[in-house]
N, C-alpha and C positions, 0 to 999 in steps of 0.2 A: 751369624754367621749369611753369607751370602749363597744363591742356589747358584748362581749364573756356572753354564755350562762353560768349558774353556774351549769345546770346539765346537766351531762357530761355522756359520756357510761363509763366510769372509778365510774366514783358516783353511777351509778345505779347497776355497777357491785360490788362495795358493800356494796351496801342496801342490794340486795337481800341475797347476804352472811349471812349478818348479822339477816338478818330475817331467813332462811332460819337454820341457831345457835340459835339464838330463839328458834324458834320450834321442832327443838332437842336436844333441853338444857329441853324443857316443856314436851316434852313426856320420856325423861331421868328421872328425874324427875315423873312422874308417877308412876313409878317403884317400887319405894321406897316411898309411900303415896299411905295409903288405902286411898279409897275415898269411902265415906259412903255419898247411893242413894236411893230413894223413892222407884225405883224398882231395875230390874236389869242390866238396859240396861245404866245406870248413873254410875255404876262402871267398865265396860268393860275396858280396856288399852285404852288412844288416844282418849274416848269421847270428852272432850271438840274439843279436836282439829277437829275430822271427821264433829261431833256436827255444830261446827261453820262455814264450811267450804260447807257445806249441807245448813242450813242458808242462807250463802252467794248466793249461785247458787238458791237457790230459792225467792230471794230478785232483785238480775237482771233476773230475768226470768218473774218475775211479773209489773216489771219497763218495761222492753221492752214490753209487753203487753197491760200495761194503754199507753203508750206509742206509740203503732200501733193502739190500737182503738180513743187517744184523737187529732193524727197528725192531721194537716188541709190539704190540697192536696199544692204540691210546686205552684200553681198559684192562692192563695188564695186572696193575699194583690194589686193583677193585675187590681184591679176594676172592 
């Protein structure tokens, strides 16, 4: 049985390149498609990209805050 891990540095680099290419293609597509939003900000260039990034940052921050509030001391289960 092999102990070789399937996720190597080469695989990680390929995934980063693929994700960046998809992001670039999505942003480039936004130049050719007119977005119809309810307000003015939804029609701005790259709105889905920066809104998604901002939502991700907020979710990580909220989860870290919840983790800080709910965490137990290191010696909680020691008796």
